[in-house]
N, CA, C and O atoms as a Tripos MOL2 file, in Angstrom:
@<TRIPOS>MOLECULE
protein
  316   315    79     0     0
PROTEIN
NO_CHARGES

@<TRIPOS>ATOM
      1 N          92.9970  102.5690   97.8920 N.3       1 MET1
      2 CA         93.8790  103.6570   98.2840 C.3       1 MET1
      3 C          93.3710  104.2750   99.5850 C.2       1 MET1
      4 O          92.1710  104.4780   99.7710 O.2       1 MET1
      5 N          94.2940  104.5630  100.4590 N.am      2 THR2
      6 CA         93.9750  105.2350  101.7130 C.3       2 THR2
      7 C          94.4610  106.6740  101.6290 C.2       2 THR2
      8 O          95.6000  106.9340  101.2400 O.2       2 THR2
      9 N          93.5950  107.6000  101.9930 N.am      3 LYS3
     10 CA         93.9520  109.0210  101.9810 C.3       3 LYS3
     11 C          94.6190  109.4000  103.2900 C.2       3 LYS3
     12 O          94.1640  109.0110  104.3660 O.2       3 LYS3
     13 N          95.6980  110.1610  103.1930 N.am      4 VAL4
     14 CA         96.3500  110.7410  104.3670 C.3       4 VAL4
     15 C          95.8060  112.1620  104.4650 C.2       4 VAL4
     16 O          96.1100  113.0090  103.6250 O.2       4 VAL4
     17 N          94.9970  112.4210  105.4990 N.am      5 ILE5
     18 CA         94.2740  113.6830  105.6250 C.3       5 ILE5
     19 C          94.7600  114.4540  106.8480 C.2       5 ILE5
     20 O          94.9960  113.8720  107.9070 O.2       5 ILE5
     21 N          94.9080  115.7780  106.6900 N.am      6 LEU6
     22 CA         95.2610  116.6070  107.8420 C.3       6 LEU6
     23 C          94.0520  116.6720  108.7750 C.2       6 LEU6
     24 O          93.0010  117.1880  108.3930 O.2       6 LEU6
     25 N          94.1960  116.1480  110.0050 N.am      7 PRO7
     26 CA         93.0570  116.1240  110.9360 C.3       7 PRO7
     27 C          92.8270  117.4830  111.5960 C.2       7 PRO7
     28 O          93.6340  118.4030  111.4650 O.2       7 PRO7
     29 N          91.7060  117.5830  112.3070 N.am      8 GLU8
     30 CA         91.4360  118.7600  113.1350 C.3       8 GLU8
     31 C          92.5720  118.8980  114.1420 C.2       8 GLU8
     32 O          93.0050  117.9100  114.7360 O.2       8 GLU8
     33 N          93.0500  120.1160  114.3320 N.am      9 LEU9
     34 CA         94.1730  120.3400  115.2450 C.3       9 LEU9
     35 C          93.7580  121.0540  116.5220 C.2       9 LEU9
     36 O          94.5660  121.1980  117.4380 O.2       9 LEU9
     37 N          92.5120  121.5020  116.5950 N.am     10 GLY10
     38 CA         92.0210  122.1540  117.8010 C.3      10 GLY10
     39 C          92.4800  123.5900  117.9390 C.2      10 GLY10
     40 O          93.2650  124.0820  117.1280 O.2      10 GLY10
     41 N          91.9930  124.2550  118.9610 N.am     11 GLU11
     42 CA         92.3730  125.6220  119.3160 C.3      11 GLU11
     43 C          92.2660  126.6110  118.1570 C.2      11 GLU11
     44 O          93.0350  127.5690  118.0800 O.2      11 GLU11
     45 N          91.3100  126.3790  117.2560 N.am     12 GLY12
     46 CA         91.0810  127.3110  116.1540 C.3      12 GLY12
     47 C          92.1300  127.2690  115.0570 C.2      12 GLY12
     48 O          92.1540  128.1420  114.1900 O.2      12 GLY12
     49 N          93.0040  126.2570  115.0840 N.am     13 ILE13
     50 CA         94.0360  126.1360  114.0510 C.3      13 ILE13
     51 C          93.3940  125.5770  112.7830 C.2      13 ILE13
     52 O          92.7380  124.5360  112.8110 O.2      13 ILE13
     53 N          93.5960  126.2850  111.6720 N.am     14 LYS14
     54 CA         92.9490  125.8940  110.4180 C.3      14 LYS14
     55 C          93.9250  125.3780  109.3650 C.2      14 LYS14
     56 O          93.5050  124.8690  108.3260 O.2      14 LYS14
     57 N          95.2370  125.5070  109.6300 N.am     15 SER15
     58 CA         96.2150  125.0620  108.6390 C.3      15 SER15
     59 C          97.5430  124.7310  109.3150 C.2      15 SER15
     60 O          97.7690  125.0530  110.4810 O.2      15 SER15
     61 N          98.4150  124.0760  108.5440 N.am     16 ALA16
     62 CA         99.7590  123.7340  109.0050 C.3      16 ALA16
     63 C         100.6820  123.7710  107.7940 C.2      16 ALA16
     64 O         100.2270  123.7190  106.6510 O.2      16 ALA16
     65 N         101.9710  123.8600  108.0530 N.am     17 THR17
     66 CA        102.9680  123.8650  106.9840 C.3      17 THR17
     67 C         103.7090  122.5360  106.9820 C.2      17 THR17
     68 O         104.1290  122.0480  108.0310 O.2      17 THR17
     69 N         103.8690  121.9500  105.7930 N.am     18 VAL18
     70 CA        104.6350  120.7110  105.6620 C.3      18 VAL18
     71 C         106.1010  121.0500  105.8990 C.2      18 VAL18
     72 O         106.6790  121.8660  105.1810 O.2      18 VAL18
     73 N         106.7000  120.4220  106.9100 N.am     19 SER19
     74 CA        108.1050  120.6650  107.2360 C.3      19 SER19
     75 C         109.0160  119.6310  106.5860 C.2      19 SER19
     76 O         110.0490  119.9690  106.0080 O.2      19 SER19
     77 N         108.6150  118.3610  106.6900 N.am     20 TYR20
     78 CA        109.5190  117.3030  106.2380 C.3      20 TYR20
     79 C         108.7440  116.0160  105.9800 C.2      20 TYR20
     80 O         107.9360  115.6010  106.8110 O.2      20 TYR20
     81 N         108.9850  115.3860  104.8390 N.am     21 TRP21
     82 CA        108.4480  114.0520  104.5540 C.3      21 TRP21
     83 C         109.5000  113.0240  104.9560 C.2      21 TRP21
     84 O         110.6540  113.1220  104.5400 O.2      21 TRP21
     85 N         109.1080  112.0400  105.7620 N.am     22 PHE22
     86 CA        110.0280  110.9890  106.1950 C.3      22 PHE22
     87 C         110.2130  109.9210  105.1220 C.2      22 PHE22
     88 O         111.1770  109.1560  105.1640 O.2      22 PHE22
     89 N         109.2840  109.8690  104.1520 N.am     23 PHE23
     90 CA        109.3320  108.9020  103.0600 C.3      23 PHE23
     91 C         109.0930  109.6480  101.7520 C.2      23 PHE23
     92 O         108.5970  110.7740  101.7540 O.2      23 PHE23
     93 N         109.4500  109.0140  100.6340 N.am     24 LYS24
     94 CA        109.1560  109.6000   99.3280 C.3      24 LYS24
     95 C         108.1830  108.6820   98.5940 C.2      24 LYS24
     96 O         108.0010  107.5280   98.9830 O.2      24 LYS24
     97 N         107.5640  109.1890   97.5420 N.am     25 ALA25
     98 CA        106.6230  108.3960   96.7490 C.3      25 ALA25
     99 C         107.3270  107.1240   96.2730 C.2      25 ALA25
    100 O         108.4590  107.1700   95.7930 O.2      25 ALA25
    101 N         106.6440  106.0000   96.4140 N.am     26 GLY26
    102 CA        107.1980  104.7070   96.0330 C.3      26 GLY26
    103 C         107.7530  103.9240   97.2010 C.2      26 GLY26
    104 O         107.9930  102.7220   97.0810 O.2      26 GLY26
    105 N         107.9660  104.5920   98.3480 N.am     27 ASP27
    106 CA        108.4790  103.9070   99.5390 C.3      27 ASP27
    107 C         107.3710  103.1110  100.2170 C.2      27 ASP27
    108 O         106.2020  103.4950  100.1950 O.2      27 ASP27
    109 N         107.7660  101.9940  100.8210 N.am     28 ARG28
    110 CA        106.8400  101.1880  101.6150 C.3      28 ARG28
    111 C         106.7680  101.7750  103.0230 C.2      28 ARG28
    112 O         107.7960  102.0870  103.6240 O.2      28 ARG28
    113 N         105.5540  101.9250  103.5430 N.am     29 VAL29
    114 CA        105.3510  102.4550  104.8930 C.3      29 VAL29
    115 C         104.5080  101.4750  105.7010 C.2      29 VAL29
    116 O         103.7570  100.6730  105.1460 O.2      29 VAL29
    117 N         104.6440  101.5540  107.0080 N.am     30 SER30
    118 CA        103.8230  100.7400  107.9110 C.3      30 SER30
    119 C         102.8740  101.6490  108.6710 C.2      30 SER30
    120 O         103.1740  102.8150  108.9260 O.2      30 SER30
    121 N         101.7210  101.0940  109.0290 N.am     31 GLU31
    122 CA        100.7560  101.8540  109.8140 C.3      31 GLU31
    123 C         101.4390  102.3850  111.0710 C.2      31 GLU31
    124 O         102.1650  101.6600  111.7510 O.2      31 GLU31
    125 N         101.1990  103.6470  111.3640 N.am     32 LYS32
    126 CA        101.7180  104.3620  112.5320 C.3      32 LYS32
    127 C         103.1590  104.8440  112.3720 C.2      32 LYS32
    128 O         103.6870  105.4750  113.2870 O.2      32 LYS32
    129 N         103.8190  104.5640  111.2300 N.am     33 ASP33
    130 CA        105.1230  105.1820  110.9670 C.3      33 ASP33
    131 C         104.9190  106.6900  110.8980 C.2      33 ASP33
    132 O         103.8980  107.1550  110.3920 O.2      33 ASP33
    133 N         105.8840  107.4560  111.4030 N.am     34 ASP34
    134 CA        105.8270  108.9010  111.1910 C.3      34 ASP34
    135 C         105.9710  109.1490  109.6960 C.2      34 ASP34
    136 O         106.9630  108.7510  109.0860 O.2      34 ASP34
    137 N         104.9780  109.8070  109.1110 N.am     35 LEU35
    138 CA        104.9340  109.9980  107.6640 C.3      35 LEU35
    139 C         105.4130  111.3860  107.2630 C.2      35 LEU35
    140 O         106.2040  111.5460  106.3330 O.2      35 LEU35
    141 N         104.9120  112.3930  107.9930 N.am     36 VAL36
    142 CA        105.2250  113.7760  107.6380 C.3      36 VAL36
    143 C         105.2630  114.6240  108.9080 C.2      36 VAL36
    144 O         104.4760  114.4140  109.8310 O.2      36 VAL36
    145 N         106.1850  115.5790  108.9410 N.am     37 GLU37
    146 CA        106.2420  116.5400  110.0390 C.3      37 GLU37
    147 C         105.5560  117.8180  109.5810 C.2      37 GLU37
    148 O         105.8100  118.3140  108.4830 O.2      37 GLU37
    149 N         104.6880  118.3430  110.4310 N.am     38 LEU38
    150 CA        103.9450  119.5690  110.1380 C.3      38 LEU38
    151 C         104.1770  120.5740  111.2510 C.2      38 LEU38
    152 O         104.4320  120.1970  112.3940 O.2      38 LEU38
    153 N         104.0880  121.8480  110.9170 N.am     39 THR39
    154 CA        104.2190  122.8860  111.9450 C.3      39 THR39
    155 C         103.0490  123.8550  111.8400 C.2      39 THR39
    156 O         102.5240  124.1290  110.7610 O.2      39 THR39
    157 N         102.6640  124.3600  113.0080 N.am     40 THR40
    158 CA        101.6810  125.4350  113.0870 C.3      40 THR40
    159 C         102.3740  126.5830  113.8120 C.2      40 THR40
    160 O         103.5520  126.4860  114.1570 O.2      40 THR40
    161 N         101.6380  127.6740  114.0420 N.am     41 ASP41
    162 CA        102.2400  128.7730  114.7900 C.3      41 ASP41
    163 C         102.4530  128.4050  116.2590 C.2      41 ASP41
    164 O         103.1360  129.1260  116.9870 O.2      41 ASP41
    165 N         101.8640  127.2720  116.7000 N.am     42 LYS42
    166 CA        101.9670  126.8790  118.1070 C.3      42 LYS42
    167 C         102.8640  125.6740  118.3590 C.2      42 LYS42
    168 O         103.4220  125.5450  119.4490 O.2      42 LYS42
    169 N         103.0160  124.7830  117.3680 N.am     43 ALA43
    170 CA        103.7590  123.5420  117.6280 C.3      43 ALA43
    171 C         104.1740  122.8490  116.3360 C.2      43 ALA43
    172 O         103.6820  123.1550  115.2490 O.2      43 ALA43
    173 N         105.1000  121.9010  116.4960 N.am     44 ALA44
    174 CA        105.4660  120.9860  115.4090 C.3      44 ALA44
    175 C         105.0070  119.5940  115.8360 C.2      44 ALA44
    176 O         105.0710  119.2500  117.0160 O.2      44 ALA44
    177 N         104.5490  118.8060  114.8870 N.am     45 PHE45
    178 CA        104.0880  117.4590  115.2140 C.3      45 PHE45
    179 C         104.2540  116.5530  114.0060 C.2      45 PHE45
    180 O         104.3390  117.0120  112.8670 O.2      45 PHE45
    181 N         104.3000  115.2510  114.2820 N.am     46 ASN46
    182 CA        104.4040  114.2520  113.2240 C.3      46 ASN46
    183 C         103.0420  113.6110  113.0170 C.2      46 ASN46
    184 O         102.3380  113.2940  113.9760 O.2      46 ASN46
    185 N         102.6820  113.4250  111.7540 N.am     47 LEU47
    186 CA        101.4320  112.7570  111.4070 C.3      47 LEU47
    187 C         101.7660  111.3160  111.0290 C.2      47 LEU47
    188 O         102.5490  111.0880  110.1070 O.2      47 LEU47
    189 N         101.1800  110.3370  111.7330 N.am     48 PRO48
    190 CA        101.4850  108.9370  111.4330 C.3      48 PRO48
    191 C         100.7260  108.4290  110.2070 C.2      48 PRO48
    192 O          99.6900  108.9750  109.8280 O.2      48 PRO48
    193 N         101.2550  107.3930  109.6100 N.am     49 SER49
    194 CA        100.5950  106.7600  108.4780 C.3      49 SER49
    195 C          99.3240  106.0630  108.9550 C.2      49 SER49
    196 O          99.3580  105.3410  109.9520 O.2      49 SER49
    197 N          98.1920  106.2690  108.2540 N.am     50 PRO50
    198 CA         96.9410  105.6250  108.6610 C.3      50 PRO50
    199 C          96.8490  104.1640  108.2160 C.2      50 PRO50
    200 O          95.9280  103.4560  108.6220 O.2      50 PRO50
    201 N          97.7970  103.7010  107.3820 N.am     51 ALA51
    202 CA         97.7330  102.3340  106.8570 C.3      51 ALA51
    203 C          99.1150  101.8870  106.4140 C.2      51 ALA51
    204 O         100.0190  102.7040  106.2360 O.2      51 ALA51
    205 N          99.2670  100.5740  106.2360 N.am     52 SER52
    206 CA        100.4940  100.0190  105.6680 C.3      52 SER52
    207 C         100.3240   99.9010  104.1640 C.2      52 SER52
    208 O          99.2240   99.6550  103.6680 O.2      52 SER52
    209 N         101.4280  100.0800  103.4390 N.am     53 GLY53
    210 CA        101.3860   99.9520  101.9900 C.3      53 GLY53
    211 C         102.4900  100.7670  101.3500 C.2      53 GLY53
    212 O         103.5300  101.0170  101.9590 O.2      53 GLY53
    213 N         102.2510  101.1790  100.1140 N.am     54 VAL54
    214 CA        103.2170  101.9720   99.3680 C.3      54 VAL54
    215 C         102.7100  103.4000   99.2710 C.2      54 VAL54
    216 O         101.5610  103.6370   98.8980 O.2      54 VAL54
    217 N         103.5730  104.3490   99.6080 N.am     55 LEU55
    218 CA        103.2220  105.7700   99.4880 C.3      55 LEU55
    219 C         103.1360  106.0780   97.9960 C.2      55 LEU55
    220 O         104.1530  106.2940   97.3360 O.2      55 LEU55
    221 N         101.9240  106.0970   97.4790 N.am     56 ALA56
    222 CA        101.7050  106.1680   96.0370 C.3      56 ALA56
    223 C         101.8910  107.5740   95.4770 C.2      56 ALA56
    224 O         102.4740  107.7490   94.4070 O.2      56 ALA56
    225 N         101.3990  108.5660   96.1970 N.am     57 GLU57
    226 CA        101.4480  109.9320   95.6790 C.3      57 GLU57
    227 C         101.4660  110.9290   96.8230 C.2      57 GLU57
    228 O         100.7710  110.7420   97.8220 O.2      57 GLU57
    229 N         102.2560  111.9850   96.6870 N.am     58 ILE58
    230 CA        102.3270  113.0770   97.6540 C.3      58 ILE58
    231 C         101.8260  114.3350   96.9630 C.2      58 ILE58
    232 O         102.3080  114.6880   95.8870 O.2      58 ILE58
    233 N         100.8590  115.0150   97.5750 N.am     59 PHE59
    234 CA        100.2410  116.1800   96.9470 C.3      59 PHE59
    235 C         100.8160  117.5240   97.3860 C.2      59 PHE59
    236 O         100.6320  118.5250   96.6940 O.2      59 PHE59
    237 N         101.5070  117.5620   98.5190 N.am     60 PHE60
    238 CA        102.0770  118.8120   99.0310 C.3      60 PHE60
    239 C         103.5590  118.6330   99.2760 C.2      60 PHE60
    240 O         103.9870  117.5930   99.7770 O.2      60 PHE60
    241 N         104.3510  119.6420   98.9230 N.am     61 ARG61
    242 CA        105.7950  119.6050   99.1270 C.3      61 ARG61
    243 C         106.1640  120.2880  100.4390 C.2      61 ARG61
    244 O         105.3540  120.9830  101.0520 O.2      61 ARG61
    245 N         107.4010  120.0710  100.8470 N.am     62 GLU62
    246 CA        107.9030  120.7450  102.0370 C.3      62 GLU62
    247 C         107.8210  122.2520  101.8200 C.2      62 GLU62
    248 O         108.2340  122.7630  100.7790 O.2      62 GLU62
    249 N         107.2800  122.9590  102.8200 N.am     63 GLY63
    250 CA        107.0870  124.3980  102.7290 C.3      63 GLY63
    251 C         105.6740  124.8010  102.3290 C.2      63 GLY63
    252 O         105.2990  125.9650  102.4690 O.2      63 GLY63
    253 N         104.8760  123.8360  101.8230 N.am     64 ASP64
    254 CA        103.4970  124.1380  101.4120 C.3      64 ASP64
    255 C         102.5740  124.2740  102.6200 C.2      64 ASP64
    256 O         102.7490  123.5930  103.6300 O.2      64 ASP64
    257 N         101.5970  125.1590  102.5020 N.am     65 LEU65
    258 CA        100.5640  125.3300  103.5210 C.3      65 LEU65
    259 C          99.4190  124.3680  103.2120 C.2      65 LEU65
    260 O          98.9550  124.2870  102.0750 O.2      65 LEU65
    261 N          98.9670  123.6370  104.2400 N.am     66 VAL66
    262 CA         97.9100  122.6370  104.0970 C.3      66 VAL66
    263 C          96.7660  123.0130  105.0250 C.2      66 VAL66
    264 O          96.9940  123.3820  106.1770 O.2      66 VAL66
    265 N          95.5450  122.9210  104.5340 N.am     67 ASN67
    266 CA         94.3640  123.2180  105.3420 C.3      67 ASN67
    267 C          93.7920  121.9430  105.9520 C.2      67 ASN67
    268 O          94.0000  120.8460  105.4340 O.2      67 ASN67
    269 N          93.0730  122.1000  107.0510 N.am     68 ILE68
    270 CA         92.3930  120.9790  107.6950 C.3      68 ILE68
    271 C          91.5400  120.2670  106.6480 C.2      68 ILE68
    272 O          90.8670  120.9120  105.8440 O.2      68 ILE68
    273 N          91.5710  118.9380  106.6620 N.am     69 ALA69
    274 CA         90.8100  118.0530  105.7790 C.3      69 ALA69
    275 C          91.4090  117.9250  104.3790 C.2      69 ALA69
    276 O          90.8590  117.1980  103.5510 O.2      69 ALA69
    277 N          92.5290  118.6160  104.0860 N.am     70 ASP70
    278 CA         93.2080  118.4200  102.8010 C.3      70 ASP70
    279 C          93.8300  117.0230  102.7670 C.2      70 ASP70
    280 O          94.2630  116.4960  103.7920 O.2      70 ASP70
    281 N          93.8660  116.4380  101.5730 N.am     71 VAL71
    282 CA         94.5260  115.1480  101.3710 C.3      71 VAL71
    283 C          96.0020  115.4120  101.0930 C.2      71 VAL71
    284 O          96.3510  116.0370  100.0920 O.2      71 VAL71
    285 N          96.8640  114.9320  101.9840 N.am     72 LEU72
    286 CA         98.3060  115.1390  101.8540 C.3      72 LEU72
    287 C          98.9360  114.1360  100.8970 C.2      72 LEU72
    288 O          99.8430  114.4730  100.1360 O.2      72 LEU72
    289 N          98.4460  112.9000  100.9440 N.am     73 ALA73
    290 CA         99.0510  111.8250  100.1530 C.3      73 ALA73
    291 C          98.0810  110.6540  100.0410 C.2      73 ALA73
    292 O          97.0390  110.6170  100.6950 O.2      73 ALA73
    293 N          98.4590  109.6970   99.1900 N.am     74 LEU74
    294 CA         97.6970  108.4600   99.0450 C.3      74 LEU74
    295 C          98.6070  107.2750   99.3290 C.2      74 LEU74
    296 O          99.7700  107.2600   98.9260 O.2      74 LEU74
    297 N          98.0600  106.2750  100.0350 N.am     75 ILE75
    298 CA         98.7930  105.0490  100.3230 C.3      75 ILE75
    299 C          98.0620  103.8900   99.6440 C.2      75 ILE75
    300 O          96.8720  103.6720   99.8700 O.2      75 ILE75
    301 N          98.7940  103.1570   98.8130 N.am     76 ASP76
    302 CA         98.2480  101.9710   98.1680 C.3      76 ASP76
    303 C          98.4450  100.8200   99.1540 C.2      76 ASP76
    304 O          99.5660  100.3640   99.3820 O.2      76 ASP76
    305 N          97.3350  100.3580   99.7340 N.am     77 GLN77
    306 CA         97.4160   99.3620  100.8060 C.3      77 GLN77
    307 C          97.8740   97.9990  100.2970 C.2      77 GLN77
    308 O          97.5610   97.5910   99.1780 O.2      77 GLN77
    309 N          98.6150   97.3170  101.1450 N.am     78 GLU78
    310 CA         99.0590   95.9630  100.8210 C.3      78 GLU78
    311 C          97.8670   95.0350  100.7840 C.2      78 GLU78
    312 O          96.8980   95.2070  101.5230 O.2      78 GLU78
    313 N          97.9530   94.0620   99.9240 N.am     79 LYS79
    314 CA         96.8340   93.1240   99.7970 C.3      79 LYS79
    315 C          97.0900   91.8750  100.5960 C.2      79 LYS79
    316 O          96.2570   90.9690  100.6110 O.2      79 LYS79
@<TRIPOS>BOND
     1     1     2 1
     2     2     3 1
     3     3     4 2
     4     3     5 am
     5     5     6 1
     6     6     7 1
     7     7     8 2
     8     7     9 am
     9     9    10 1
    10    10    11 1
    11    11    12 2
    12    11    13 am
    13    13    14 1
    14    14    15 1
    15    15    16 2
    16    15    17 am
    17    17    18 1
    18    18    19 1
    19    19    20 2
    20    19    21 am
    21    21    22 1
    22    22    23 1
    23    23    24 2
    24    23    25 am
    25    25    26 1
    26    26    27 1
    27    27    28 2
    28    27    29 am
    29    29    30 1
    30    30    31 1
    31    31    32 2
    32    31    33 am
    33    33    34 1
    34    34    35 1
    35    35    36 2
    36    35    37 am
    37    37    38 1
    38    38    39 1
    39    39    40 2
    40    39    41 am
    41    41    42 1
    42    42    43 1
    43    43    44 2
    44    43    45 am
    45    45    46 1
    46    46    47 1
    47    47    48 2
    48    47    49 am
    49    49    50 1
    50    50    51 1
    51    51    52 2
    52    51    53 am
    53    53    54 1
    54    54    55 1
    55    55    56 2
    56    55    57 am
    57    57    58 1
    58    58    59 1
    59    59    60 2
    60    59    61 am
    61    61    62 1
    62    62    63 1
    63    63    64 2
    64    63    65 am
    65    65    66 1
    66    66    67 1
    67    67    68 2
    68    67    69 am
    69    69    70 1
    70    70    71 1
    71    71    72 2
    72    71    73 am
    73    73    74 1
    74    74    75 1
    75    75    76 2
    76    75    77 am
    77    77    78 1
    78    78    79 1
    79    79    80 2
    80    79    81 am
    81    81    82 1
    82    82    83 1
    83    83    84 2
    84    83    85 am
    85    85    86 1
    86    86    87 1
    87    87    88 2
    88    87    89 am
    89    89    90 1
    90    90    91 1
    91    91    92 2
    92    91    93 am
    93    93    94 1
    94    94    95 1
    95    95    96 2
    96    95    97 am
    97    97    98 1
    98    98    99 1
    99    99   100 2
   100    99   101 am
   101   101   102 1
   102   102   103 1
   103   103   104 2
   104   103   105 am
   105   105   106 1
   106   106   107 1
   107   107   108 2
   108   107   109 am
   109   109   110 1
   110   110   111 1
   111   111   112 2
   112   111   113 am
   113   113   114 1
   114   114   115 1
   115   115   116 2
   116   115   117 am
   117   117   118 1
   118   118   119 1
   119   119   120 2
   120   119   121 am
   121   121   122 1
   122   122   123 1
   123   123   124 2
   124   123   125 am
   125   125   126 1
   126   126   127 1
   127   127   128 2
   128   127   129 am
   129   129   130 1
   130   130   131 1
   131   131   132 2
   132   131   133 am
   133   133   134 1
   134   134   135 1
   135   135   136 2
   136   135   137 am
   137   137   138 1
   138   138   139 1
   139   139   140 2
   140   139   141 am
   141   141   142 1
   142   142   143 1
   143   143   144 2
   144   143   145 am
   145   145   146 1
   146   146   147 1
   147   147   148 2
   148   147   149 am
   149   149   150 1
   150   150   151 1
   151   151   152 2
   152   151   153 am
   153   153   154 1
   154   154   155 1
   155   155   156 2
   156   155   157 am
   157   157   158 1
   158   158   159 1
   159   159   160 2
   160   159   161 am
   161   161   162 1
   162   162   163 1
   163   163   164 2
   164   163   165 am
   165   165   166 1
   166   166   167 1
   167   167   168 2
   168   167   169 am
   169   169   170 1
   170   170   171 1
   171   171   172 2
   172   171   173 am
   173   173   174 1
   174   174   175 1
   175   175   176 2
   176   175   177 am
   177   177   178 1
   178   178   179 1
   179   179   180 2
   180   179   181 am
   181   181   182 1
   182   182   183 1
   183   183   184 2
   184   183   185 am
   185   185   186 1
   186   186   187 1
   187   187   188 2
   188   187   189 am
   189   189   190 1
   190   190   191 1
   191   191   192 2
   192   191   193 am
   193   193   194 1
   194   194   195 1
   195   195   196 2
   196   195   197 am
   197   197   198 1
   198   198   199 1
   199   199   200 2
   200   199   201 am
   201   201   202 1
   202   202   203 1
   203   203   204 2
   204   203   205 am
   205   205   206 1
   206   206   207 1
   207   207   208 2
   208   207   209 am
   209   209   210 1
   210   210   211 1
   211   211   212 2
   212   211   213 am
   213   213   214 1
   214   214   215 1
   215   215   216 2
   216   215   217 am
   217   217   218 1
   218   218   219 1
   219   219   220 2
   220   219   221 am
   221   221   222 1
   222   222   223 1
   223   223   224 2
   224   223   225 am
   225   225   226 1
   226   226   227 1
   227   227   228 2
   228   227   229 am
   229   229   230 1
   230   230   231 1
   231   231   232 2
   232   231   233 am
   233   233   234 1
   234   234   235 1
   235   235   236 2
   236   235   237 am
   237   237   238 1
   238   238   239 1
   239   239   240 2
   240   239   241 am
   241   241   242 1
   242   242   243 1
   243   243   244 2
   244   243   245 am
   245   245   246 1
   246   246   247 1
   247   247   248 2
   248   247   249 am
   249   249   250 1
   250   250   251 1
   251   251   252 2
   252   251   253 am
   253   253   254 1
   254   254   255 1
   255   255   256 2
   256   255   257 am
   257   257   258 1
   258   258   259 1
   259   259   260 2
   260   259   261 am
   261   261   262 1
   262   262   263 1
   263   263   264 2
   264   263   265 am
   265   265   266 1
   266   266   267 1
   267   267   268 2
   268   267   269 am
   269   269   270 1
   270   270   271 1
   271   271   272 2
   272   271   273 am
   273   273   274 1
   274   274   275 1
   275   275   276 2
   276   275   277 am
   277   277   278 1
   278   278   279 1
   279   279   280 2
   280   279   281 am
   281   281   282 1
   282   282   283 1
   283   283   284 2
   284   283   285 am
   285   285   286 1
   286   286   287 1
   287   287   288 2
   288   287   289 am
   289   289   290 1
   290   290   291 1
   291   291   292 2
   292   291   293 am
   293   293   294 1
   294   294   295 1
   295   295   296 2
   296   295   297 am
   297   297   298 1
   298   298   299 1
   299   299   300 2
   300   299   301 am
   301   301   302 1
   302   302   303 1
   303   303   304 2
   304   303   305 am
   305   305   306 1
   306   306   307 1
   307   307   308 2
   308   307   309 am
   309   309   310 1
   310   310   311 1
   311   311   312 2
   312   311   313 am
   313   313   314 1
   314   314   315 1
   315   315   316 2
@<TRIPOS>SUBSTRUCTURE
     1 MET1         2 RESIDUE 1 A MET
     2 THR2         6 RESIDUE 1 A THR
     3 LYS3        10 RESIDUE 1 A LYS
     4 VAL4        14 RESIDUE 1 A VAL
     5 ILE5        18 RESIDUE 1 A ILE
     6 LEU6        22 RESIDUE 1 A LEU
     7 PRO7        26 RESIDUE 1 A PRO
     8 GLU8        30 RESIDUE 1 A GLU
     9 LEU9        34 RESIDUE 1 A LEU
    10 GLY10       38 RESIDUE 1 A GLY
    11 GLU11       42 RESIDUE 1 A GLU
    12 GLY12       46 RESIDUE 1 A GLY
    13 ILE13       50 RESIDUE 1 A ILE
    14 LYS14       54 RESIDUE 1 A LYS
    15 SER15       58 RESIDUE 1 A SER
    16 ALA16       62 RESIDUE 1 A ALA
    17 THR17       66 RESIDUE 1 A THR
    18 VAL18       70 RESIDUE 1 A VAL
    19 SER19       74 RESIDUE 1 A SER
    20 TYR20       78 RESIDUE 1 A TYR
    21 TRP21       82 RESIDUE 1 A TRP
    22 PHE22       86 RESIDUE 1 A PHE
    23 PHE23       90 RESIDUE 1 A PHE
    24 LYS24       94 RESIDUE 1 A LYS
    25 ALA25       98 RESIDUE 1 A ALA
    26 GLY26      102 RESIDUE 1 A GLY
    27 ASP27      106 RESIDUE 1 A ASP
    28 ARG28      110 RESIDUE 1 A ARG
    29 VAL29      114 RESIDUE 1 A VAL
    30 SER30      118 RESIDUE 1 A SER
    31 GLU31      122 RESIDUE 1 A GLU
    32 LYS32      126 RESIDUE 1 A LYS
    33 ASP33      130 RESIDUE 1 A ASP
    34 ASP34      134 RESIDUE 1 A ASP
    35 LEU35      138 RESIDUE 1 A LEU
    36 VAL36      142 RESIDUE 1 A VAL
    37 GLU37      146 RESIDUE 1 A GLU
    38 LEU38      150 RESIDUE 1 A LEU
    39 THR39      154 RESIDUE 1 A THR
    40 THR40      158 RESIDUE 1 A THR
    41 ASP41      162 RESIDUE 1 A ASP
    42 LYS42      166 RESIDUE 1 A LYS
    43 ALA43      170 RESIDUE 1 A ALA
    44 ALA44      174 RESIDUE 1 A ALA
    45 PHE45      178 RESIDUE 1 A PHE
    46 ASN46      182 RESIDUE 1 A ASN
    47 LEU47      186 RESIDUE 1 A LEU
    48 PRO48      190 RESIDUE 1 A PRO
    49 SER49      194 RESIDUE 1 A SER
    50 PRO50      198 RESIDUE 1 A PRO
    51 ALA51      202 RESIDUE 1 A ALA
    52 SER52      206 RESIDUE 1 A SER
    53 GLY53      210 RESIDUE 1 A GLY
    54 VAL54      214 RESIDUE 1 A VAL
    55 LEU55      218 RESIDUE 1 A LEU
    56 ALA56      222 RESIDUE 1 A ALA
    57 GLU57      226 RESIDUE 1 A GLU
    58 ILE58      230 RESIDUE 1 A ILE
    59 PHE59      234 RESIDUE 1 A PHE
    60 PHE60      238 RESIDUE 1 A PHE
    61 ARG61      242 RESIDUE 1 A ARG
    62 GLU62      246 RESIDUE 1 A GLU
    63 GLY63      250 RESIDUE 1 A GLY
    64 ASP64      254 RESIDUE 1 A ASP
    65 LEU65      258 RESIDUE 1 A LEU
    66 VAL66      262 RESIDUE 1 A VAL
    67 ASN67      266 RESIDUE 1 A ASN
    68 ILE68      270 RESIDUE 1 A ILE
    69 ALA69      274 RESIDUE 1 A ALA
    70 ASP70      278 RESIDUE 1 A ASP
    71 VAL71      282 RESIDUE 1 A VAL
    72 LEU72      286 RESIDUE 1 A LEU
    73 ALA73      290 RESIDUE 1 A ALA
    74 LEU74      294 RESIDUE 1 A LEU
    75 ILE75      298 RESIDUE 1 A ILE
    76 ASP76      302 RESIDUE 1 A ASP
    77 GLN77      306 RESIDUE 1 A GLN
    78 GLU78      310 RESIDUE 1 A GLU
    79 LYS79      314 RESIDUE 1 A LYS
């Protein structure tokens, strides 16, 4: 399983809000696909998938606040 983790965002930003998931649990994703849109008080950005596989589990819903280094989801990598 590959963890989808909220990376450091710089400029003292410690959290972001989940705006939109481009895929749902059970969907097949490819590495670098836009996986989730996040917003901060300064910008909106898309977080790409770190691996190809099946989006196995999503831990945060749209509207949830996520902190840096939180695990957003798990991807079951293709074999």
